[in-house]
VEXLO-840194 format. One record per residue: residue number from 0; residue in three letters; chain; y, z, x of N, C-alpha, C in turn. Coordinates in Angstrom, 3 decimals. Each point is the difference from the previous one (the first is absolute). Example, Ala and Ser with C-alpha at 12.3 -4.5 7.8 and 13.67 -1.06 7.14 Angstrom:
! VEXLO-840194
<site 0,'ALA','A',<-5.690,7.800,13.190>,<1.190,0.000,-0.890>,<1.200,0.000,0.900>>
<site 1,'SER','A',<1.050,-0.720,-0.350>,<1.190,0.060,0.820>,<1.090,0.730,-0.770>>
! end
This chain:
! VEXLO-840194
<site 0,'MET','A',<-15.529,25.778,-21.399>,<1.308,-0.029,0.607>,<0.978,-0.562,-1.036>>
<site 1,'THR','A',<1.131,0.620,-0.102>,<1.002,-0.432,-0.957>,<0.689,-1.254,0.516>>
<site 2,'CYS','A',<0.197,-0.965,-0.899>,<0.683,-1.221,0.398>,<0.875,-0.483,-1.137>>
<site 3,'VAL','A',<0.996,-0.764,0.371>,<0.921,-0.593,-0.959>,<-0.125,-1.507,0.136>>
<site 4,'ARG','A',<-0.119,-0.694,-1.112>,<-0.140,-1.451,0.035>,<1.243,-0.640,-0.606>>
<site 5,'PHE','A',<0.555,-0.943,0.720>,<1.147,-0.758,-0.481>,<-0.460,-1.438,-0.218>>
<site 6,'ILE','A',<0.342,-0.543,-1.137>,<-0.363,-1.385,-0.304>,<1.294,-0.750,-0.282>>
<site 7,'ASP','A',<0.241,-1.056,0.766>,<1.231,-0.764,-0.220>,<-0.264,-1.160,-0.958>>
<site 8,'ASP','A',<1.005,-0.804,-0.238>,<-0.113,-1.065,-0.992>,<-0.917,-1.141,0.431>>
<site 9,'THR','A',<-0.370,-0.071,1.276>,<-0.926,-1.034,0.440>,<-1.450,0.454,-0.085>>
<site 10,'GLY','A',<-0.202,1.247,-0.368>,<-1.356,0.520,-0.105>,<-0.500,0.652,1.269>>
<site 11,'SER','A',<0.838,0.073,1.021>,<-0.400,0.657,1.236>,<-0.076,1.502,-0.216>>
<site 12,'VAL','A',<-0.976,0.617,0.617>,<-0.198,1.437,-0.138>,<0.277,0.654,1.340>>
<site 13,'LEU','A',<0.870,0.989,0.001>,<0.296,0.789,1.185>,<-0.510,1.406,-0.255>>
<site 14,'VAL','A',<-0.915,0.457,0.812>,<-0.574,1.331,-0.162>,<0.592,0.902,1.076>>
<site 15,'VAL','A',<0.636,1.085,-0.420>,<0.607,0.962,0.915>,<-0.751,1.316,-0.148>>
<site 16,'TYR','A',<-0.635,0.440,1.072>,<-0.766,1.236,-0.041>,<0.871,1.182,0.415>>
<site 17,'THR','A',<-0.243,1.114,-0.628>,<0.746,1.218,0.293>,<-0.198,0.445,1.443>>
<site 18,'GLY','A',<-1.185,-0.224,0.534>,<-0.284,0.388,1.381>,<0.922,-0.667,0.997>>
<site 19,'GLY','A',<0.365,-1.241,-0.267>,<0.925,-0.702,0.887>,<1.374,0.629,-0.003>>
<site 20,'TRP','A',<0.448,0.395,-1.181>,<1.309,0.657,-0.097>,<-0.028,1.370,0.674>>
<site 21,'LEU','A',<-1.109,0.728,-0.158>,<-0.098,1.309,0.650>,<-0.037,-0.149,1.519>>
<site 22,'LEU','A',<-0.717,-0.995,0.491>,<-0.040,-0.239,1.443>,<1.379,-0.385,0.519>>
<site 23,'ALA','A',<0.707,-0.831,-0.743>,<1.370,-0.368,0.399>,<0.904,1.233,0.002>>
<site 24,'GLY','A',<-0.186,0.894,-0.976>,<0.786,1.230,-0.043>,<-0.288,0.908,1.176>>
<site 25,'ILE','A',<-1.261,0.050,0.411>,<-0.366,0.815,1.171>,<0.641,-0.574,1.259>>
<site 26,'MET','A',<-0.077,-1.306,0.159>,<0.610,-0.628,1.178>,<1.523,0.197,0.001>>
<site 27,'PHE','A',<0.603,-0.137,-1.181>,<1.450,0.164,-0.108>,<0.419,1.431,0.313>>
<site 28,'SER','A',<-0.698,0.980,-0.573>,<0.423,1.389,0.189>,<-0.333,0.521,1.399>>
<site 29,'TRP','A',<-1.005,-0.577,0.660>,<-0.330,0.432,1.354>,<1.108,-0.351,0.980>>
<site 30,'GLN','A',<0.679,-1.113,-0.233>,<0.969,-0.463,0.997>,<1.198,0.926,0.143>>
<site 31,'PHE','A',<0.342,0.777,-1.020>,<1.189,0.852,0.102>,<-0.182,1.166,0.970>>
<site 32,'PRO','A',<-1.064,0.797,-0.104>,<-0.161,1.035,1.033>,<-0.139,-0.606,1.399>>
<site 33,'HIS','A',<-0.689,-1.131,0.081>,<-0.220,-0.642,1.294>,<1.320,-0.454,0.635>>
<site 34,'PHE','A',<0.794,-0.765,-0.740>,<1.217,-0.559,0.585>,<1.154,0.995,0.057>>
<site 35,'CYS','A',<0.007,0.984,-0.888>,<1.025,1.055,0.130>,<-0.218,0.781,1.288>>
<site 36,'ALA','A',<-1.271,0.305,0.282>,<-0.302,0.721,1.241>,<0.275,-0.872,1.219>>
<site 37,'LEU','A',<-0.320,-1.285,-0.090>,<0.251,-0.909,1.110>,<1.492,-0.145,0.277>>
<site 38,'SER','A',<0.779,-0.171,-1.047>,<1.437,-0.232,0.186>,<0.739,1.258,0.450>>
<site 39,'TRP','A',<-0.577,1.177,-0.220>,<0.681,1.244,0.366>,<0.253,0.079,1.504>>
<site 40,'ASN','A',<-0.995,-0.351,0.797>,<0.157,0.087,1.455>,<0.810,-1.163,0.567>>
<site 41,'LEU','A',<0.202,-1.029,-0.809>,<0.779,-1.154,0.459>,<1.431,0.020,-0.532>>
<site 42,'ARG','A',<0.424,1.112,-0.578>,<1.353,0.097,-0.572>,<1.106,-0.352,0.978>>
<site 43,'PRO','A',<-0.023,0.515,1.228>,<1.090,-0.355,0.923>,<0.079,-1.505,0.270>>
<site 44,'ASP','A',<-1.156,-0.640,0.128>,<-0.012,-1.445,0.242>,<0.523,-0.770,-1.200>>
<site 45,'TYR','A',<-0.428,0.404,-1.202>,<0.493,-0.659,-1.210>,<1.515,0.178,-0.154>>
<site 46,'SER','A',<0.476,1.180,0.315>,<1.426,0.288,-0.120>,<0.819,-0.836,0.983>>
<site 47,'ARG','A',<-0.455,-0.078,1.241>,<0.717,-0.796,1.006>,<0.008,-1.487,-0.364>>
<site 48,'ALA','A',<-1.086,-0.459,-0.602>,<-0.092,-1.421,-0.364>,<0.750,-0.315,-1.292>>
<site 49,'GLY','A',<0.407,1.044,-0.727>,<0.754,-0.217,-1.227>,<-0.854,-0.193,-1.237>>
<site 50,'TYR','A',<-1.300,0.271,0.097>,<-0.872,-0.125,-1.167>,<0.224,1.178,-0.940>>
<site 51,'GLN','A',<0.090,-0.289,-1.270>,<0.207,1.033,-1.009>,<-1.365,0.485,-0.512>>
<site 52,'MET','A',<-0.726,0.699,0.822>,<-1.317,0.517,-0.367>,<0.160,1.323,-0.731>>
<site 53,'MET','A',<-0.956,0.308,-0.858>,<0.045,1.237,-0.771>,<0.005,1.224,0.922>>
<site 54,'SER','A',<-0.707,-0.071,1.105>,<-0.035,1.141,0.920>,<1.336,0.233,0.693>>
<site 55,'VAL','A',<0.836,-1.021,0.056>,<1.324,0.119,0.616>,<1.040,0.393,-1.040>>
<site 56,'VAL','A',<-0.010,-0.684,-1.131>,<1.024,0.179,-1.029>,<-0.242,1.249,-0.838>>
<site 57,'GLU','A',<-1.231,0.208,-0.442>,<-0.370,1.139,-0.855>,<-1.239,0.690,0.565>>
<site 58,'PRO','A',<0.120,0.804,1.047>,<-1.183,0.623,0.602>,<-0.793,0.884,-0.960>>
<site 59,'SER','A',<0.685,0.735,-0.876>,<-0.730,0.860,-0.934>,<-0.776,-0.828,-1.020>>
<site 60,'LEU','A',<0.549,-1.137,-0.408>,<-0.703,-0.889,-0.923>,<-1.245,-0.580,0.653>>
<site 61,'CYS','A',<0.083,-0.306,1.257>,<-1.141,-0.523,0.747>,<-1.154,0.999,-0.022>>
<site 62,'CYS','A',<0.295,1.258,0.237>,<-1.036,1.035,-0.002>,<-0.556,0.229,-1.410>>
<site 63,'ARG','A',<0.874,-0.022,-1.003>,<-0.449,0.187,-1.389>,<-0.909,-1.125,-0.453>>
<site 64,'ARG','A',<0.348,-1.229,0.364>,<-0.813,-1.154,-0.400>,<-1.413,0.095,0.568>>
<site 65,'ALA','A',<-0.131,0.496,1.204>,<-1.332,0.148,0.592>,<-0.858,0.939,-0.846>>
<site 66,'VAL','A',<0.578,1.100,-0.446>,<-0.746,0.955,-0.827>,<-0.297,-0.592,-1.368>>
<site 67,'GLN','A',<0.981,-0.632,-0.623>,<-0.188,-0.547,-1.343>,<-1.100,-1.054,-0.034>>
<site 68,'TYR','A',<-0.005,-0.886,0.953>,<-1.005,-1.054,-0.010>,<-1.356,0.482,0.488>>
<site 69,'SER','A',<-0.042,1.077,0.764>,<-1.291,0.615,0.323>,<-0.633,0.586,-1.257>>
<site 70,'LEU','A',<0.819,0.617,-0.835>,<-0.505,0.528,-1.268>,<-0.432,-1.129,-0.936>>
<site 71,'LEU','A',<0.757,-1.083,-0.030>,<-0.382,-1.149,-0.819>,<-1.319,-0.585,0.475>>
<site 72,'LEU','A',<-0.178,-0.079,1.300>,<-1.242,-0.515,0.569>,<-1.189,0.862,-0.412>>
<site 73,'THR','A',<0.190,1.299,-0.004>,<-1.056,0.909,-0.445>,<-0.343,-0.256,-1.459>>
<site 74,'GLY','A',<1.017,-0.152,-0.827>,<-0.230,-0.270,-1.417>,<-0.717,-1.318,-0.239>>
<site 75,'LEU','A',<0.369,-1.028,0.746>,<-0.665,-1.295,-0.154>,<-1.468,0.064,0.394>>
<site 76,'CYS','A',<-0.293,0.717,1.057>,<-1.400,0.151,0.420>,<-0.807,0.786,-1.034>>
<site 77,'LEU','A',<0.625,0.970,-0.631>,<-0.697,0.761,-1.040>,<-0.171,-0.808,-1.280>>
<site 78,'THR','A',<0.803,-1.036,-0.183>,<-0.071,-0.844,-1.192>,<-1.094,-1.057,0.098>>
<site 79,'MET','A',<-0.393,-0.368,1.189>,<-0.979,-1.082,0.186>,<-1.287,0.185,-0.821>>
<site 80,'PRO','A',<-0.608,1.176,-0.035>,<-1.233,0.139,-0.788>,<0.216,-0.131,-1.516>>
<site 81,'PHE','A',<1.180,0.321,-0.490>,<0.268,-0.116,-1.434>,<-0.116,-1.446,-0.479>>
<site 82,'TYR','A',<0.312,-0.944,0.862>,<-0.069,-1.409,-0.351>,<-1.275,-0.659,0.534>>
<site 83,'SER','A',<-0.946,0.809,0.417>,<-1.311,-0.464,0.488>,<0.107,-0.925,1.206>>
<site 84,'VAL','A',<1.031,0.179,0.793>,<0.126,-0.772,1.234>,<-0.902,0.616,1.062>>
<site 85,'THR','A',<0.000,1.317,0.071>,<-0.856,0.733,0.935>,<-0.766,1.062,-0.780>>
<site 86,'THR','A',<-0.917,0.632,0.699>,<-0.710,1.128,-0.597>,<0.836,1.262,0.186>>
<site 87,'TRP','A',<-0.441,1.066,-0.631>,<0.735,1.263,0.107>,<-0.072,0.592,1.396>>
<site 88,'THR','A',<-0.979,-0.414,0.781>,<-0.077,0.510,1.370>,<1.210,-0.444,0.823>>
<site 89,'PHE','A',<0.572,-1.163,-0.338>,<1.201,-0.440,0.705>,<1.146,0.978,-0.223>>
<site 90,'ALA','A',<0.177,0.442,-1.235>,<1.077,0.954,-0.287>,<-0.206,1.296,0.771>>
<site 91,'VAL','A',<-1.241,0.429,0.066>,<-0.311,1.256,0.704>,<0.205,-0.161,1.505>>
<site 92,'HIS','A',<-0.497,-1.102,0.563>,<0.083,-0.184,1.451>,<1.396,-0.400,0.471>>
<site 93,'SER','A',<0.772,-0.666,-0.844>,<1.342,-0.399,0.420>,<1.017,1.129,-0.138>>
<site 94,'LEU','A',<-0.324,0.999,-0.787>,<0.953,1.098,-0.214>,<0.375,0.739,1.286>>
<site 95,'PRO','A',<-0.946,0.372,0.873>,<0.420,0.654,1.252>,<0.854,-0.906,0.890>>
<site 96,'LEU','A',<-0.321,-1.292,0.050>,<0.809,-0.925,0.802>,<1.427,-0.077,-0.531>>
<site 97,'ASN','A',<0.123,-0.101,-1.321>,<1.330,-0.080,-0.607>,<0.741,1.332,0.057>>
<site 98,'ALA','A',<-0.744,1.096,-0.119>,<0.635,1.318,0.089>,<0.587,0.210,1.398>>
<site 99,'TYR','A',<-0.717,-0.444,1.031>,<0.520,0.154,1.356>,<1.205,-0.906,0.233>>
<site 100,'LEU','A',<-0.023,-1.210,-0.564>,<1.167,-0.882,0.096>,<1.204,0.636,-0.684>>
<site 101,'THR','A',<-0.225,0.590,-1.166>,<1.083,0.676,-0.719>,<0.496,1.213,0.786>>
<site 102,'TYR','A',<-0.908,0.731,0.626>,<0.389,1.135,0.832>,<0.872,-0.450,1.172>>
<site 103,'LEU','A',<-0.434,-1.061,0.695>,<0.798,-0.497,1.123>,<1.349,-0.536,-0.470>>
<site 104,'SER','A',<0.034,-0.612,-1.167>,<1.271,-0.483,-0.560>,<0.919,1.156,-0.343>>
<site 105,'SER','A',<-0.557,1.066,-0.549>,<0.839,1.160,-0.330>,<0.487,0.709,1.266>>
<site 106,'ARG','A',<-0.815,0.011,1.044>,<0.459,0.539,1.287>,<1.124,-0.860,0.577>>
<site 107,'PHE','A',<-0.123,-1.296,-0.162>,<1.051,-0.926,0.429>,<1.275,0.254,-0.796>>
<site 108,'TYR','A',<-0.153,0.299,-1.271>,<1.160,0.293,-0.855>,<0.671,1.312,0.411>>
<site 109,'THR','A',<-0.784,1.033,0.262>,<0.588,1.305,0.334>,<0.525,0.050,1.439>>
<site 110,'ASP','A',<-0.742,-0.572,0.944>,<0.413,0.069,1.404>,<0.979,-1.111,0.373>>
<site 111,'ALA','A',<-0.250,-1.193,-0.481>,<0.841,-1.181,0.286>,<0.263,-0.147,1.498>>
<site 112,'ASP','A',<-1.073,0.014,0.769>,<0.136,-0.195,1.442>,<-0.967,-1.086,0.471>>
<site 113,'SER','A',<0.121,-0.349,1.265>,<-0.804,-1.103,0.524>,<-1.486,0.361,0.104>>
<site 114,'SER','A',<-0.302,1.261,0.225>,<-1.410,0.377,0.121>,<-0.719,-0.108,-1.344>>
<site 115,'SER','A',<0.632,0.444,-1.074>,<-0.647,-0.115,-1.317>,<-0.071,-1.460,-0.451>>
<site 116,'SER','A',<0.977,-0.799,0.349>,<-0.048,-1.415,-0.373>,<-1.076,-0.735,0.787>>
<site 117,'ARG','A',<-0.191,0.368,1.259>,<-1.057,-0.620,0.802>,<-1.383,0.333,-0.552>>
<site 118,'ARG','A',<-0.191,1.276,-0.392>,<-1.291,0.392,-0.580>,<-0.273,-0.766,-1.289>>
<site 119,'LEU','A',<1.013,-0.107,-0.860>,<-0.150,-0.730,-1.253>,<-0.292,-1.471,0.269>>
<site 120,'PHE','A',<0.714,-0.599,0.917>,<-0.212,-1.411,0.313>,<-1.412,-0.243,0.526>>
<site 121,'ARG','A',<-0.439,0.818,0.941>,<-1.336,-0.192,0.582>,<-1.095,0.202,-1.043>>
<site 122,'TYR','A',<0.179,0.994,-0.862>,<-1.014,0.207,-1.039>,<-0.001,-1.143,-1.010>>
<site 123,'SER','A',<1.153,-0.561,-0.296>,<0.049,-1.110,-0.955>,<-0.751,-1.218,0.529>>
<site 124,'LEU','A',<-0.072,-0.147,1.313>,<-0.771,-1.105,0.584>,<-1.495,0.167,-0.248>>
<site 125,'VAL','A',<-0.463,1.228,-0.104>,<-1.406,0.280,-0.274>,<-0.257,0.051,-1.505>>
<site 126,'HIS','A',<0.994,0.457,-0.745>,<-0.167,0.251,-1.429>,<-0.355,-1.255,-0.788>>
<site 127,'LEU','A',<0.745,-1.077,0.184>,<-0.234,-1.202,-0.801>,<-1.385,-0.597,0.236>>
<site 128,'PRO','A',<-0.436,-0.213,1.235>,<-1.367,-0.520,0.170>,<-1.069,0.950,-0.562>>
<site 129,'ALA','A',<0.244,1.300,0.093>,<-0.968,0.957,-0.540>,<-0.080,-0.103,-1.522>>
<site 130,'ILE','A',<1.134,-0.121,-0.658>,<0.018,-0.132,-1.466>,<-0.666,-1.306,-0.426>>
<site 131,'LEU','A',<0.304,-1.086,0.689>,<-0.606,-1.286,-0.347>,<-1.504,-0.003,0.243>>
<site 132,'LEU','A',<-0.434,0.648,1.069>,<-1.437,0.110,0.263>,<-0.680,0.849,-1.074>>
<site 133,'LEU','A',<0.637,1.086,-0.382>,<-0.547,0.827,-1.085>,<-0.090,-0.784,-1.305>>
<site 134,'MET','A',<1.013,-0.796,-0.289>,<-0.036,-0.824,-1.211>,<-1.180,-0.961,0.036>>
<site 135,'LEU','A',<-0.254,-0.564,1.153>,<-1.112,-0.933,0.145>,<-1.343,0.712,-0.173>>
<site 136,'LEU','A',<-0.115,1.173,0.602>,<-1.255,0.739,-0.087>,<-0.253,0.572,-1.394>>
<site 137,'CYS','A',<1.059,0.303,-0.715>,<-0.124,0.637,-1.324>,<0.316,-0.960,-1.136>>
<site 138,'LYS','A',<-0.067,-1.292,0.253>,<0.351,-0.952,-1.061>,<-0.984,0.109,-1.155>>
<site 139,'ASN','A',<0.509,-0.270,-1.164>,<-0.825,0.055,-1.193>,<-0.770,-1.305,-0.112>>
<site 140,'SER','A',<-1.304,0.096,-0.192>,<-0.816,-1.209,-0.044>,<-0.093,-0.591,-1.400>>
<site 141,'VAL','A',<0.597,0.629,-0.995>,<-0.036,-0.513,-1.361>,<0.936,-1.190,-0.095>>
<site 142,'THR','A',<-0.499,-1.113,-0.487>,<0.831,-1.188,-0.157>,<0.251,-0.267,-1.469>>
<site 143,'ASP','A',<0.990,-0.773,-0.246>,<0.428,-0.315,-1.352>,<-0.452,-1.424,-0.355>>
<site 144,'THR','A',<-1.249,-0.324,0.295>,<-0.463,-1.382,-0.155>,<-0.097,-0.429,-1.451>>
<site 145,'SER','A',<-0.316,0.908,-0.890>,<-0.143,-0.400,-1.401>,<1.328,-0.484,-0.573>>
<site 146,'GLN','A',<1.085,0.679,0.319>,<1.304,-0.426,-0.486>,<0.449,-1.284,0.688>>
<site 147,'ASP','A',<-0.302,-0.147,1.287>,<0.366,-1.220,0.711>,<-0.746,-1.202,-0.576>>
<site 148,'GLN','A',<-1.271,0.202,-0.333>,<-0.767,-1.096,-0.587>,<0.545,-0.362,-1.374>>
<site 149,'LEU','A',<0.430,0.999,-0.777>,<0.563,-0.257,-1.308>,<1.300,-0.809,0.099>>
<site 150,'VAL','A',<0.843,0.347,0.967>,<1.247,-0.736,0.206>,<-0.305,-1.439,0.413>>
<site 151,'GLN','A',<-0.973,-0.180,0.887>,<-0.342,-1.348,0.426>,<-0.508,-0.841,-1.163>>
<site 152,'GLN','A',<-0.837,0.583,-0.852>,<-0.539,-0.754,-1.131>,<1.086,-0.337,-1.010>>
<site 153,'LYS','A',<0.881,0.942,-0.265>,<0.988,-0.181,-1.060>,<1.156,-0.892,0.408>>
<site 154,'PHE','A',<0.508,0.181,1.211>,<1.237,-0.673,0.383>,<-0.172,-1.161,0.968>>
<site 155,'LEU','A',<-1.073,-0.021,0.721>,<-0.157,-1.045,1.012>,<-0.885,-1.147,-0.454>>
<site 156,'SER','A',<-0.646,0.134,-1.128>,<-0.862,-1.082,-0.452>,<0.645,-0.841,-1.080>>
! end
């Protein structure tokens, strides 16, 4: 697994693994299709309350963001095996889940109605736990213990 080590002037070592950043990217990119679809059906309420939500102020941008971040989510899932976070089976098994999310997002973009937003929202509730479960089942068992031991010997002793 790829990692970056930062050493400050006190000798403390901070190890940042690429897998953590990829997981954070997946969580970040998942929220846009989810909340864009959620906010679409609540537009009248947001408007009456005076909230400046993207679905109220820029409806076309709201639909575009759902598609863009669905595509980003697909790319991040396909990147996981390159950094040895998961096995290649994760990329293969997550592709249909992400393709369907992207399809529902594109339908939301083209139709821009409450029925397509409801479908996207409901699927996003299933999508994230499914992706996380797949990541767990397809995790790479190779550890980077030799490099960790080298860092401990060199900098911590």
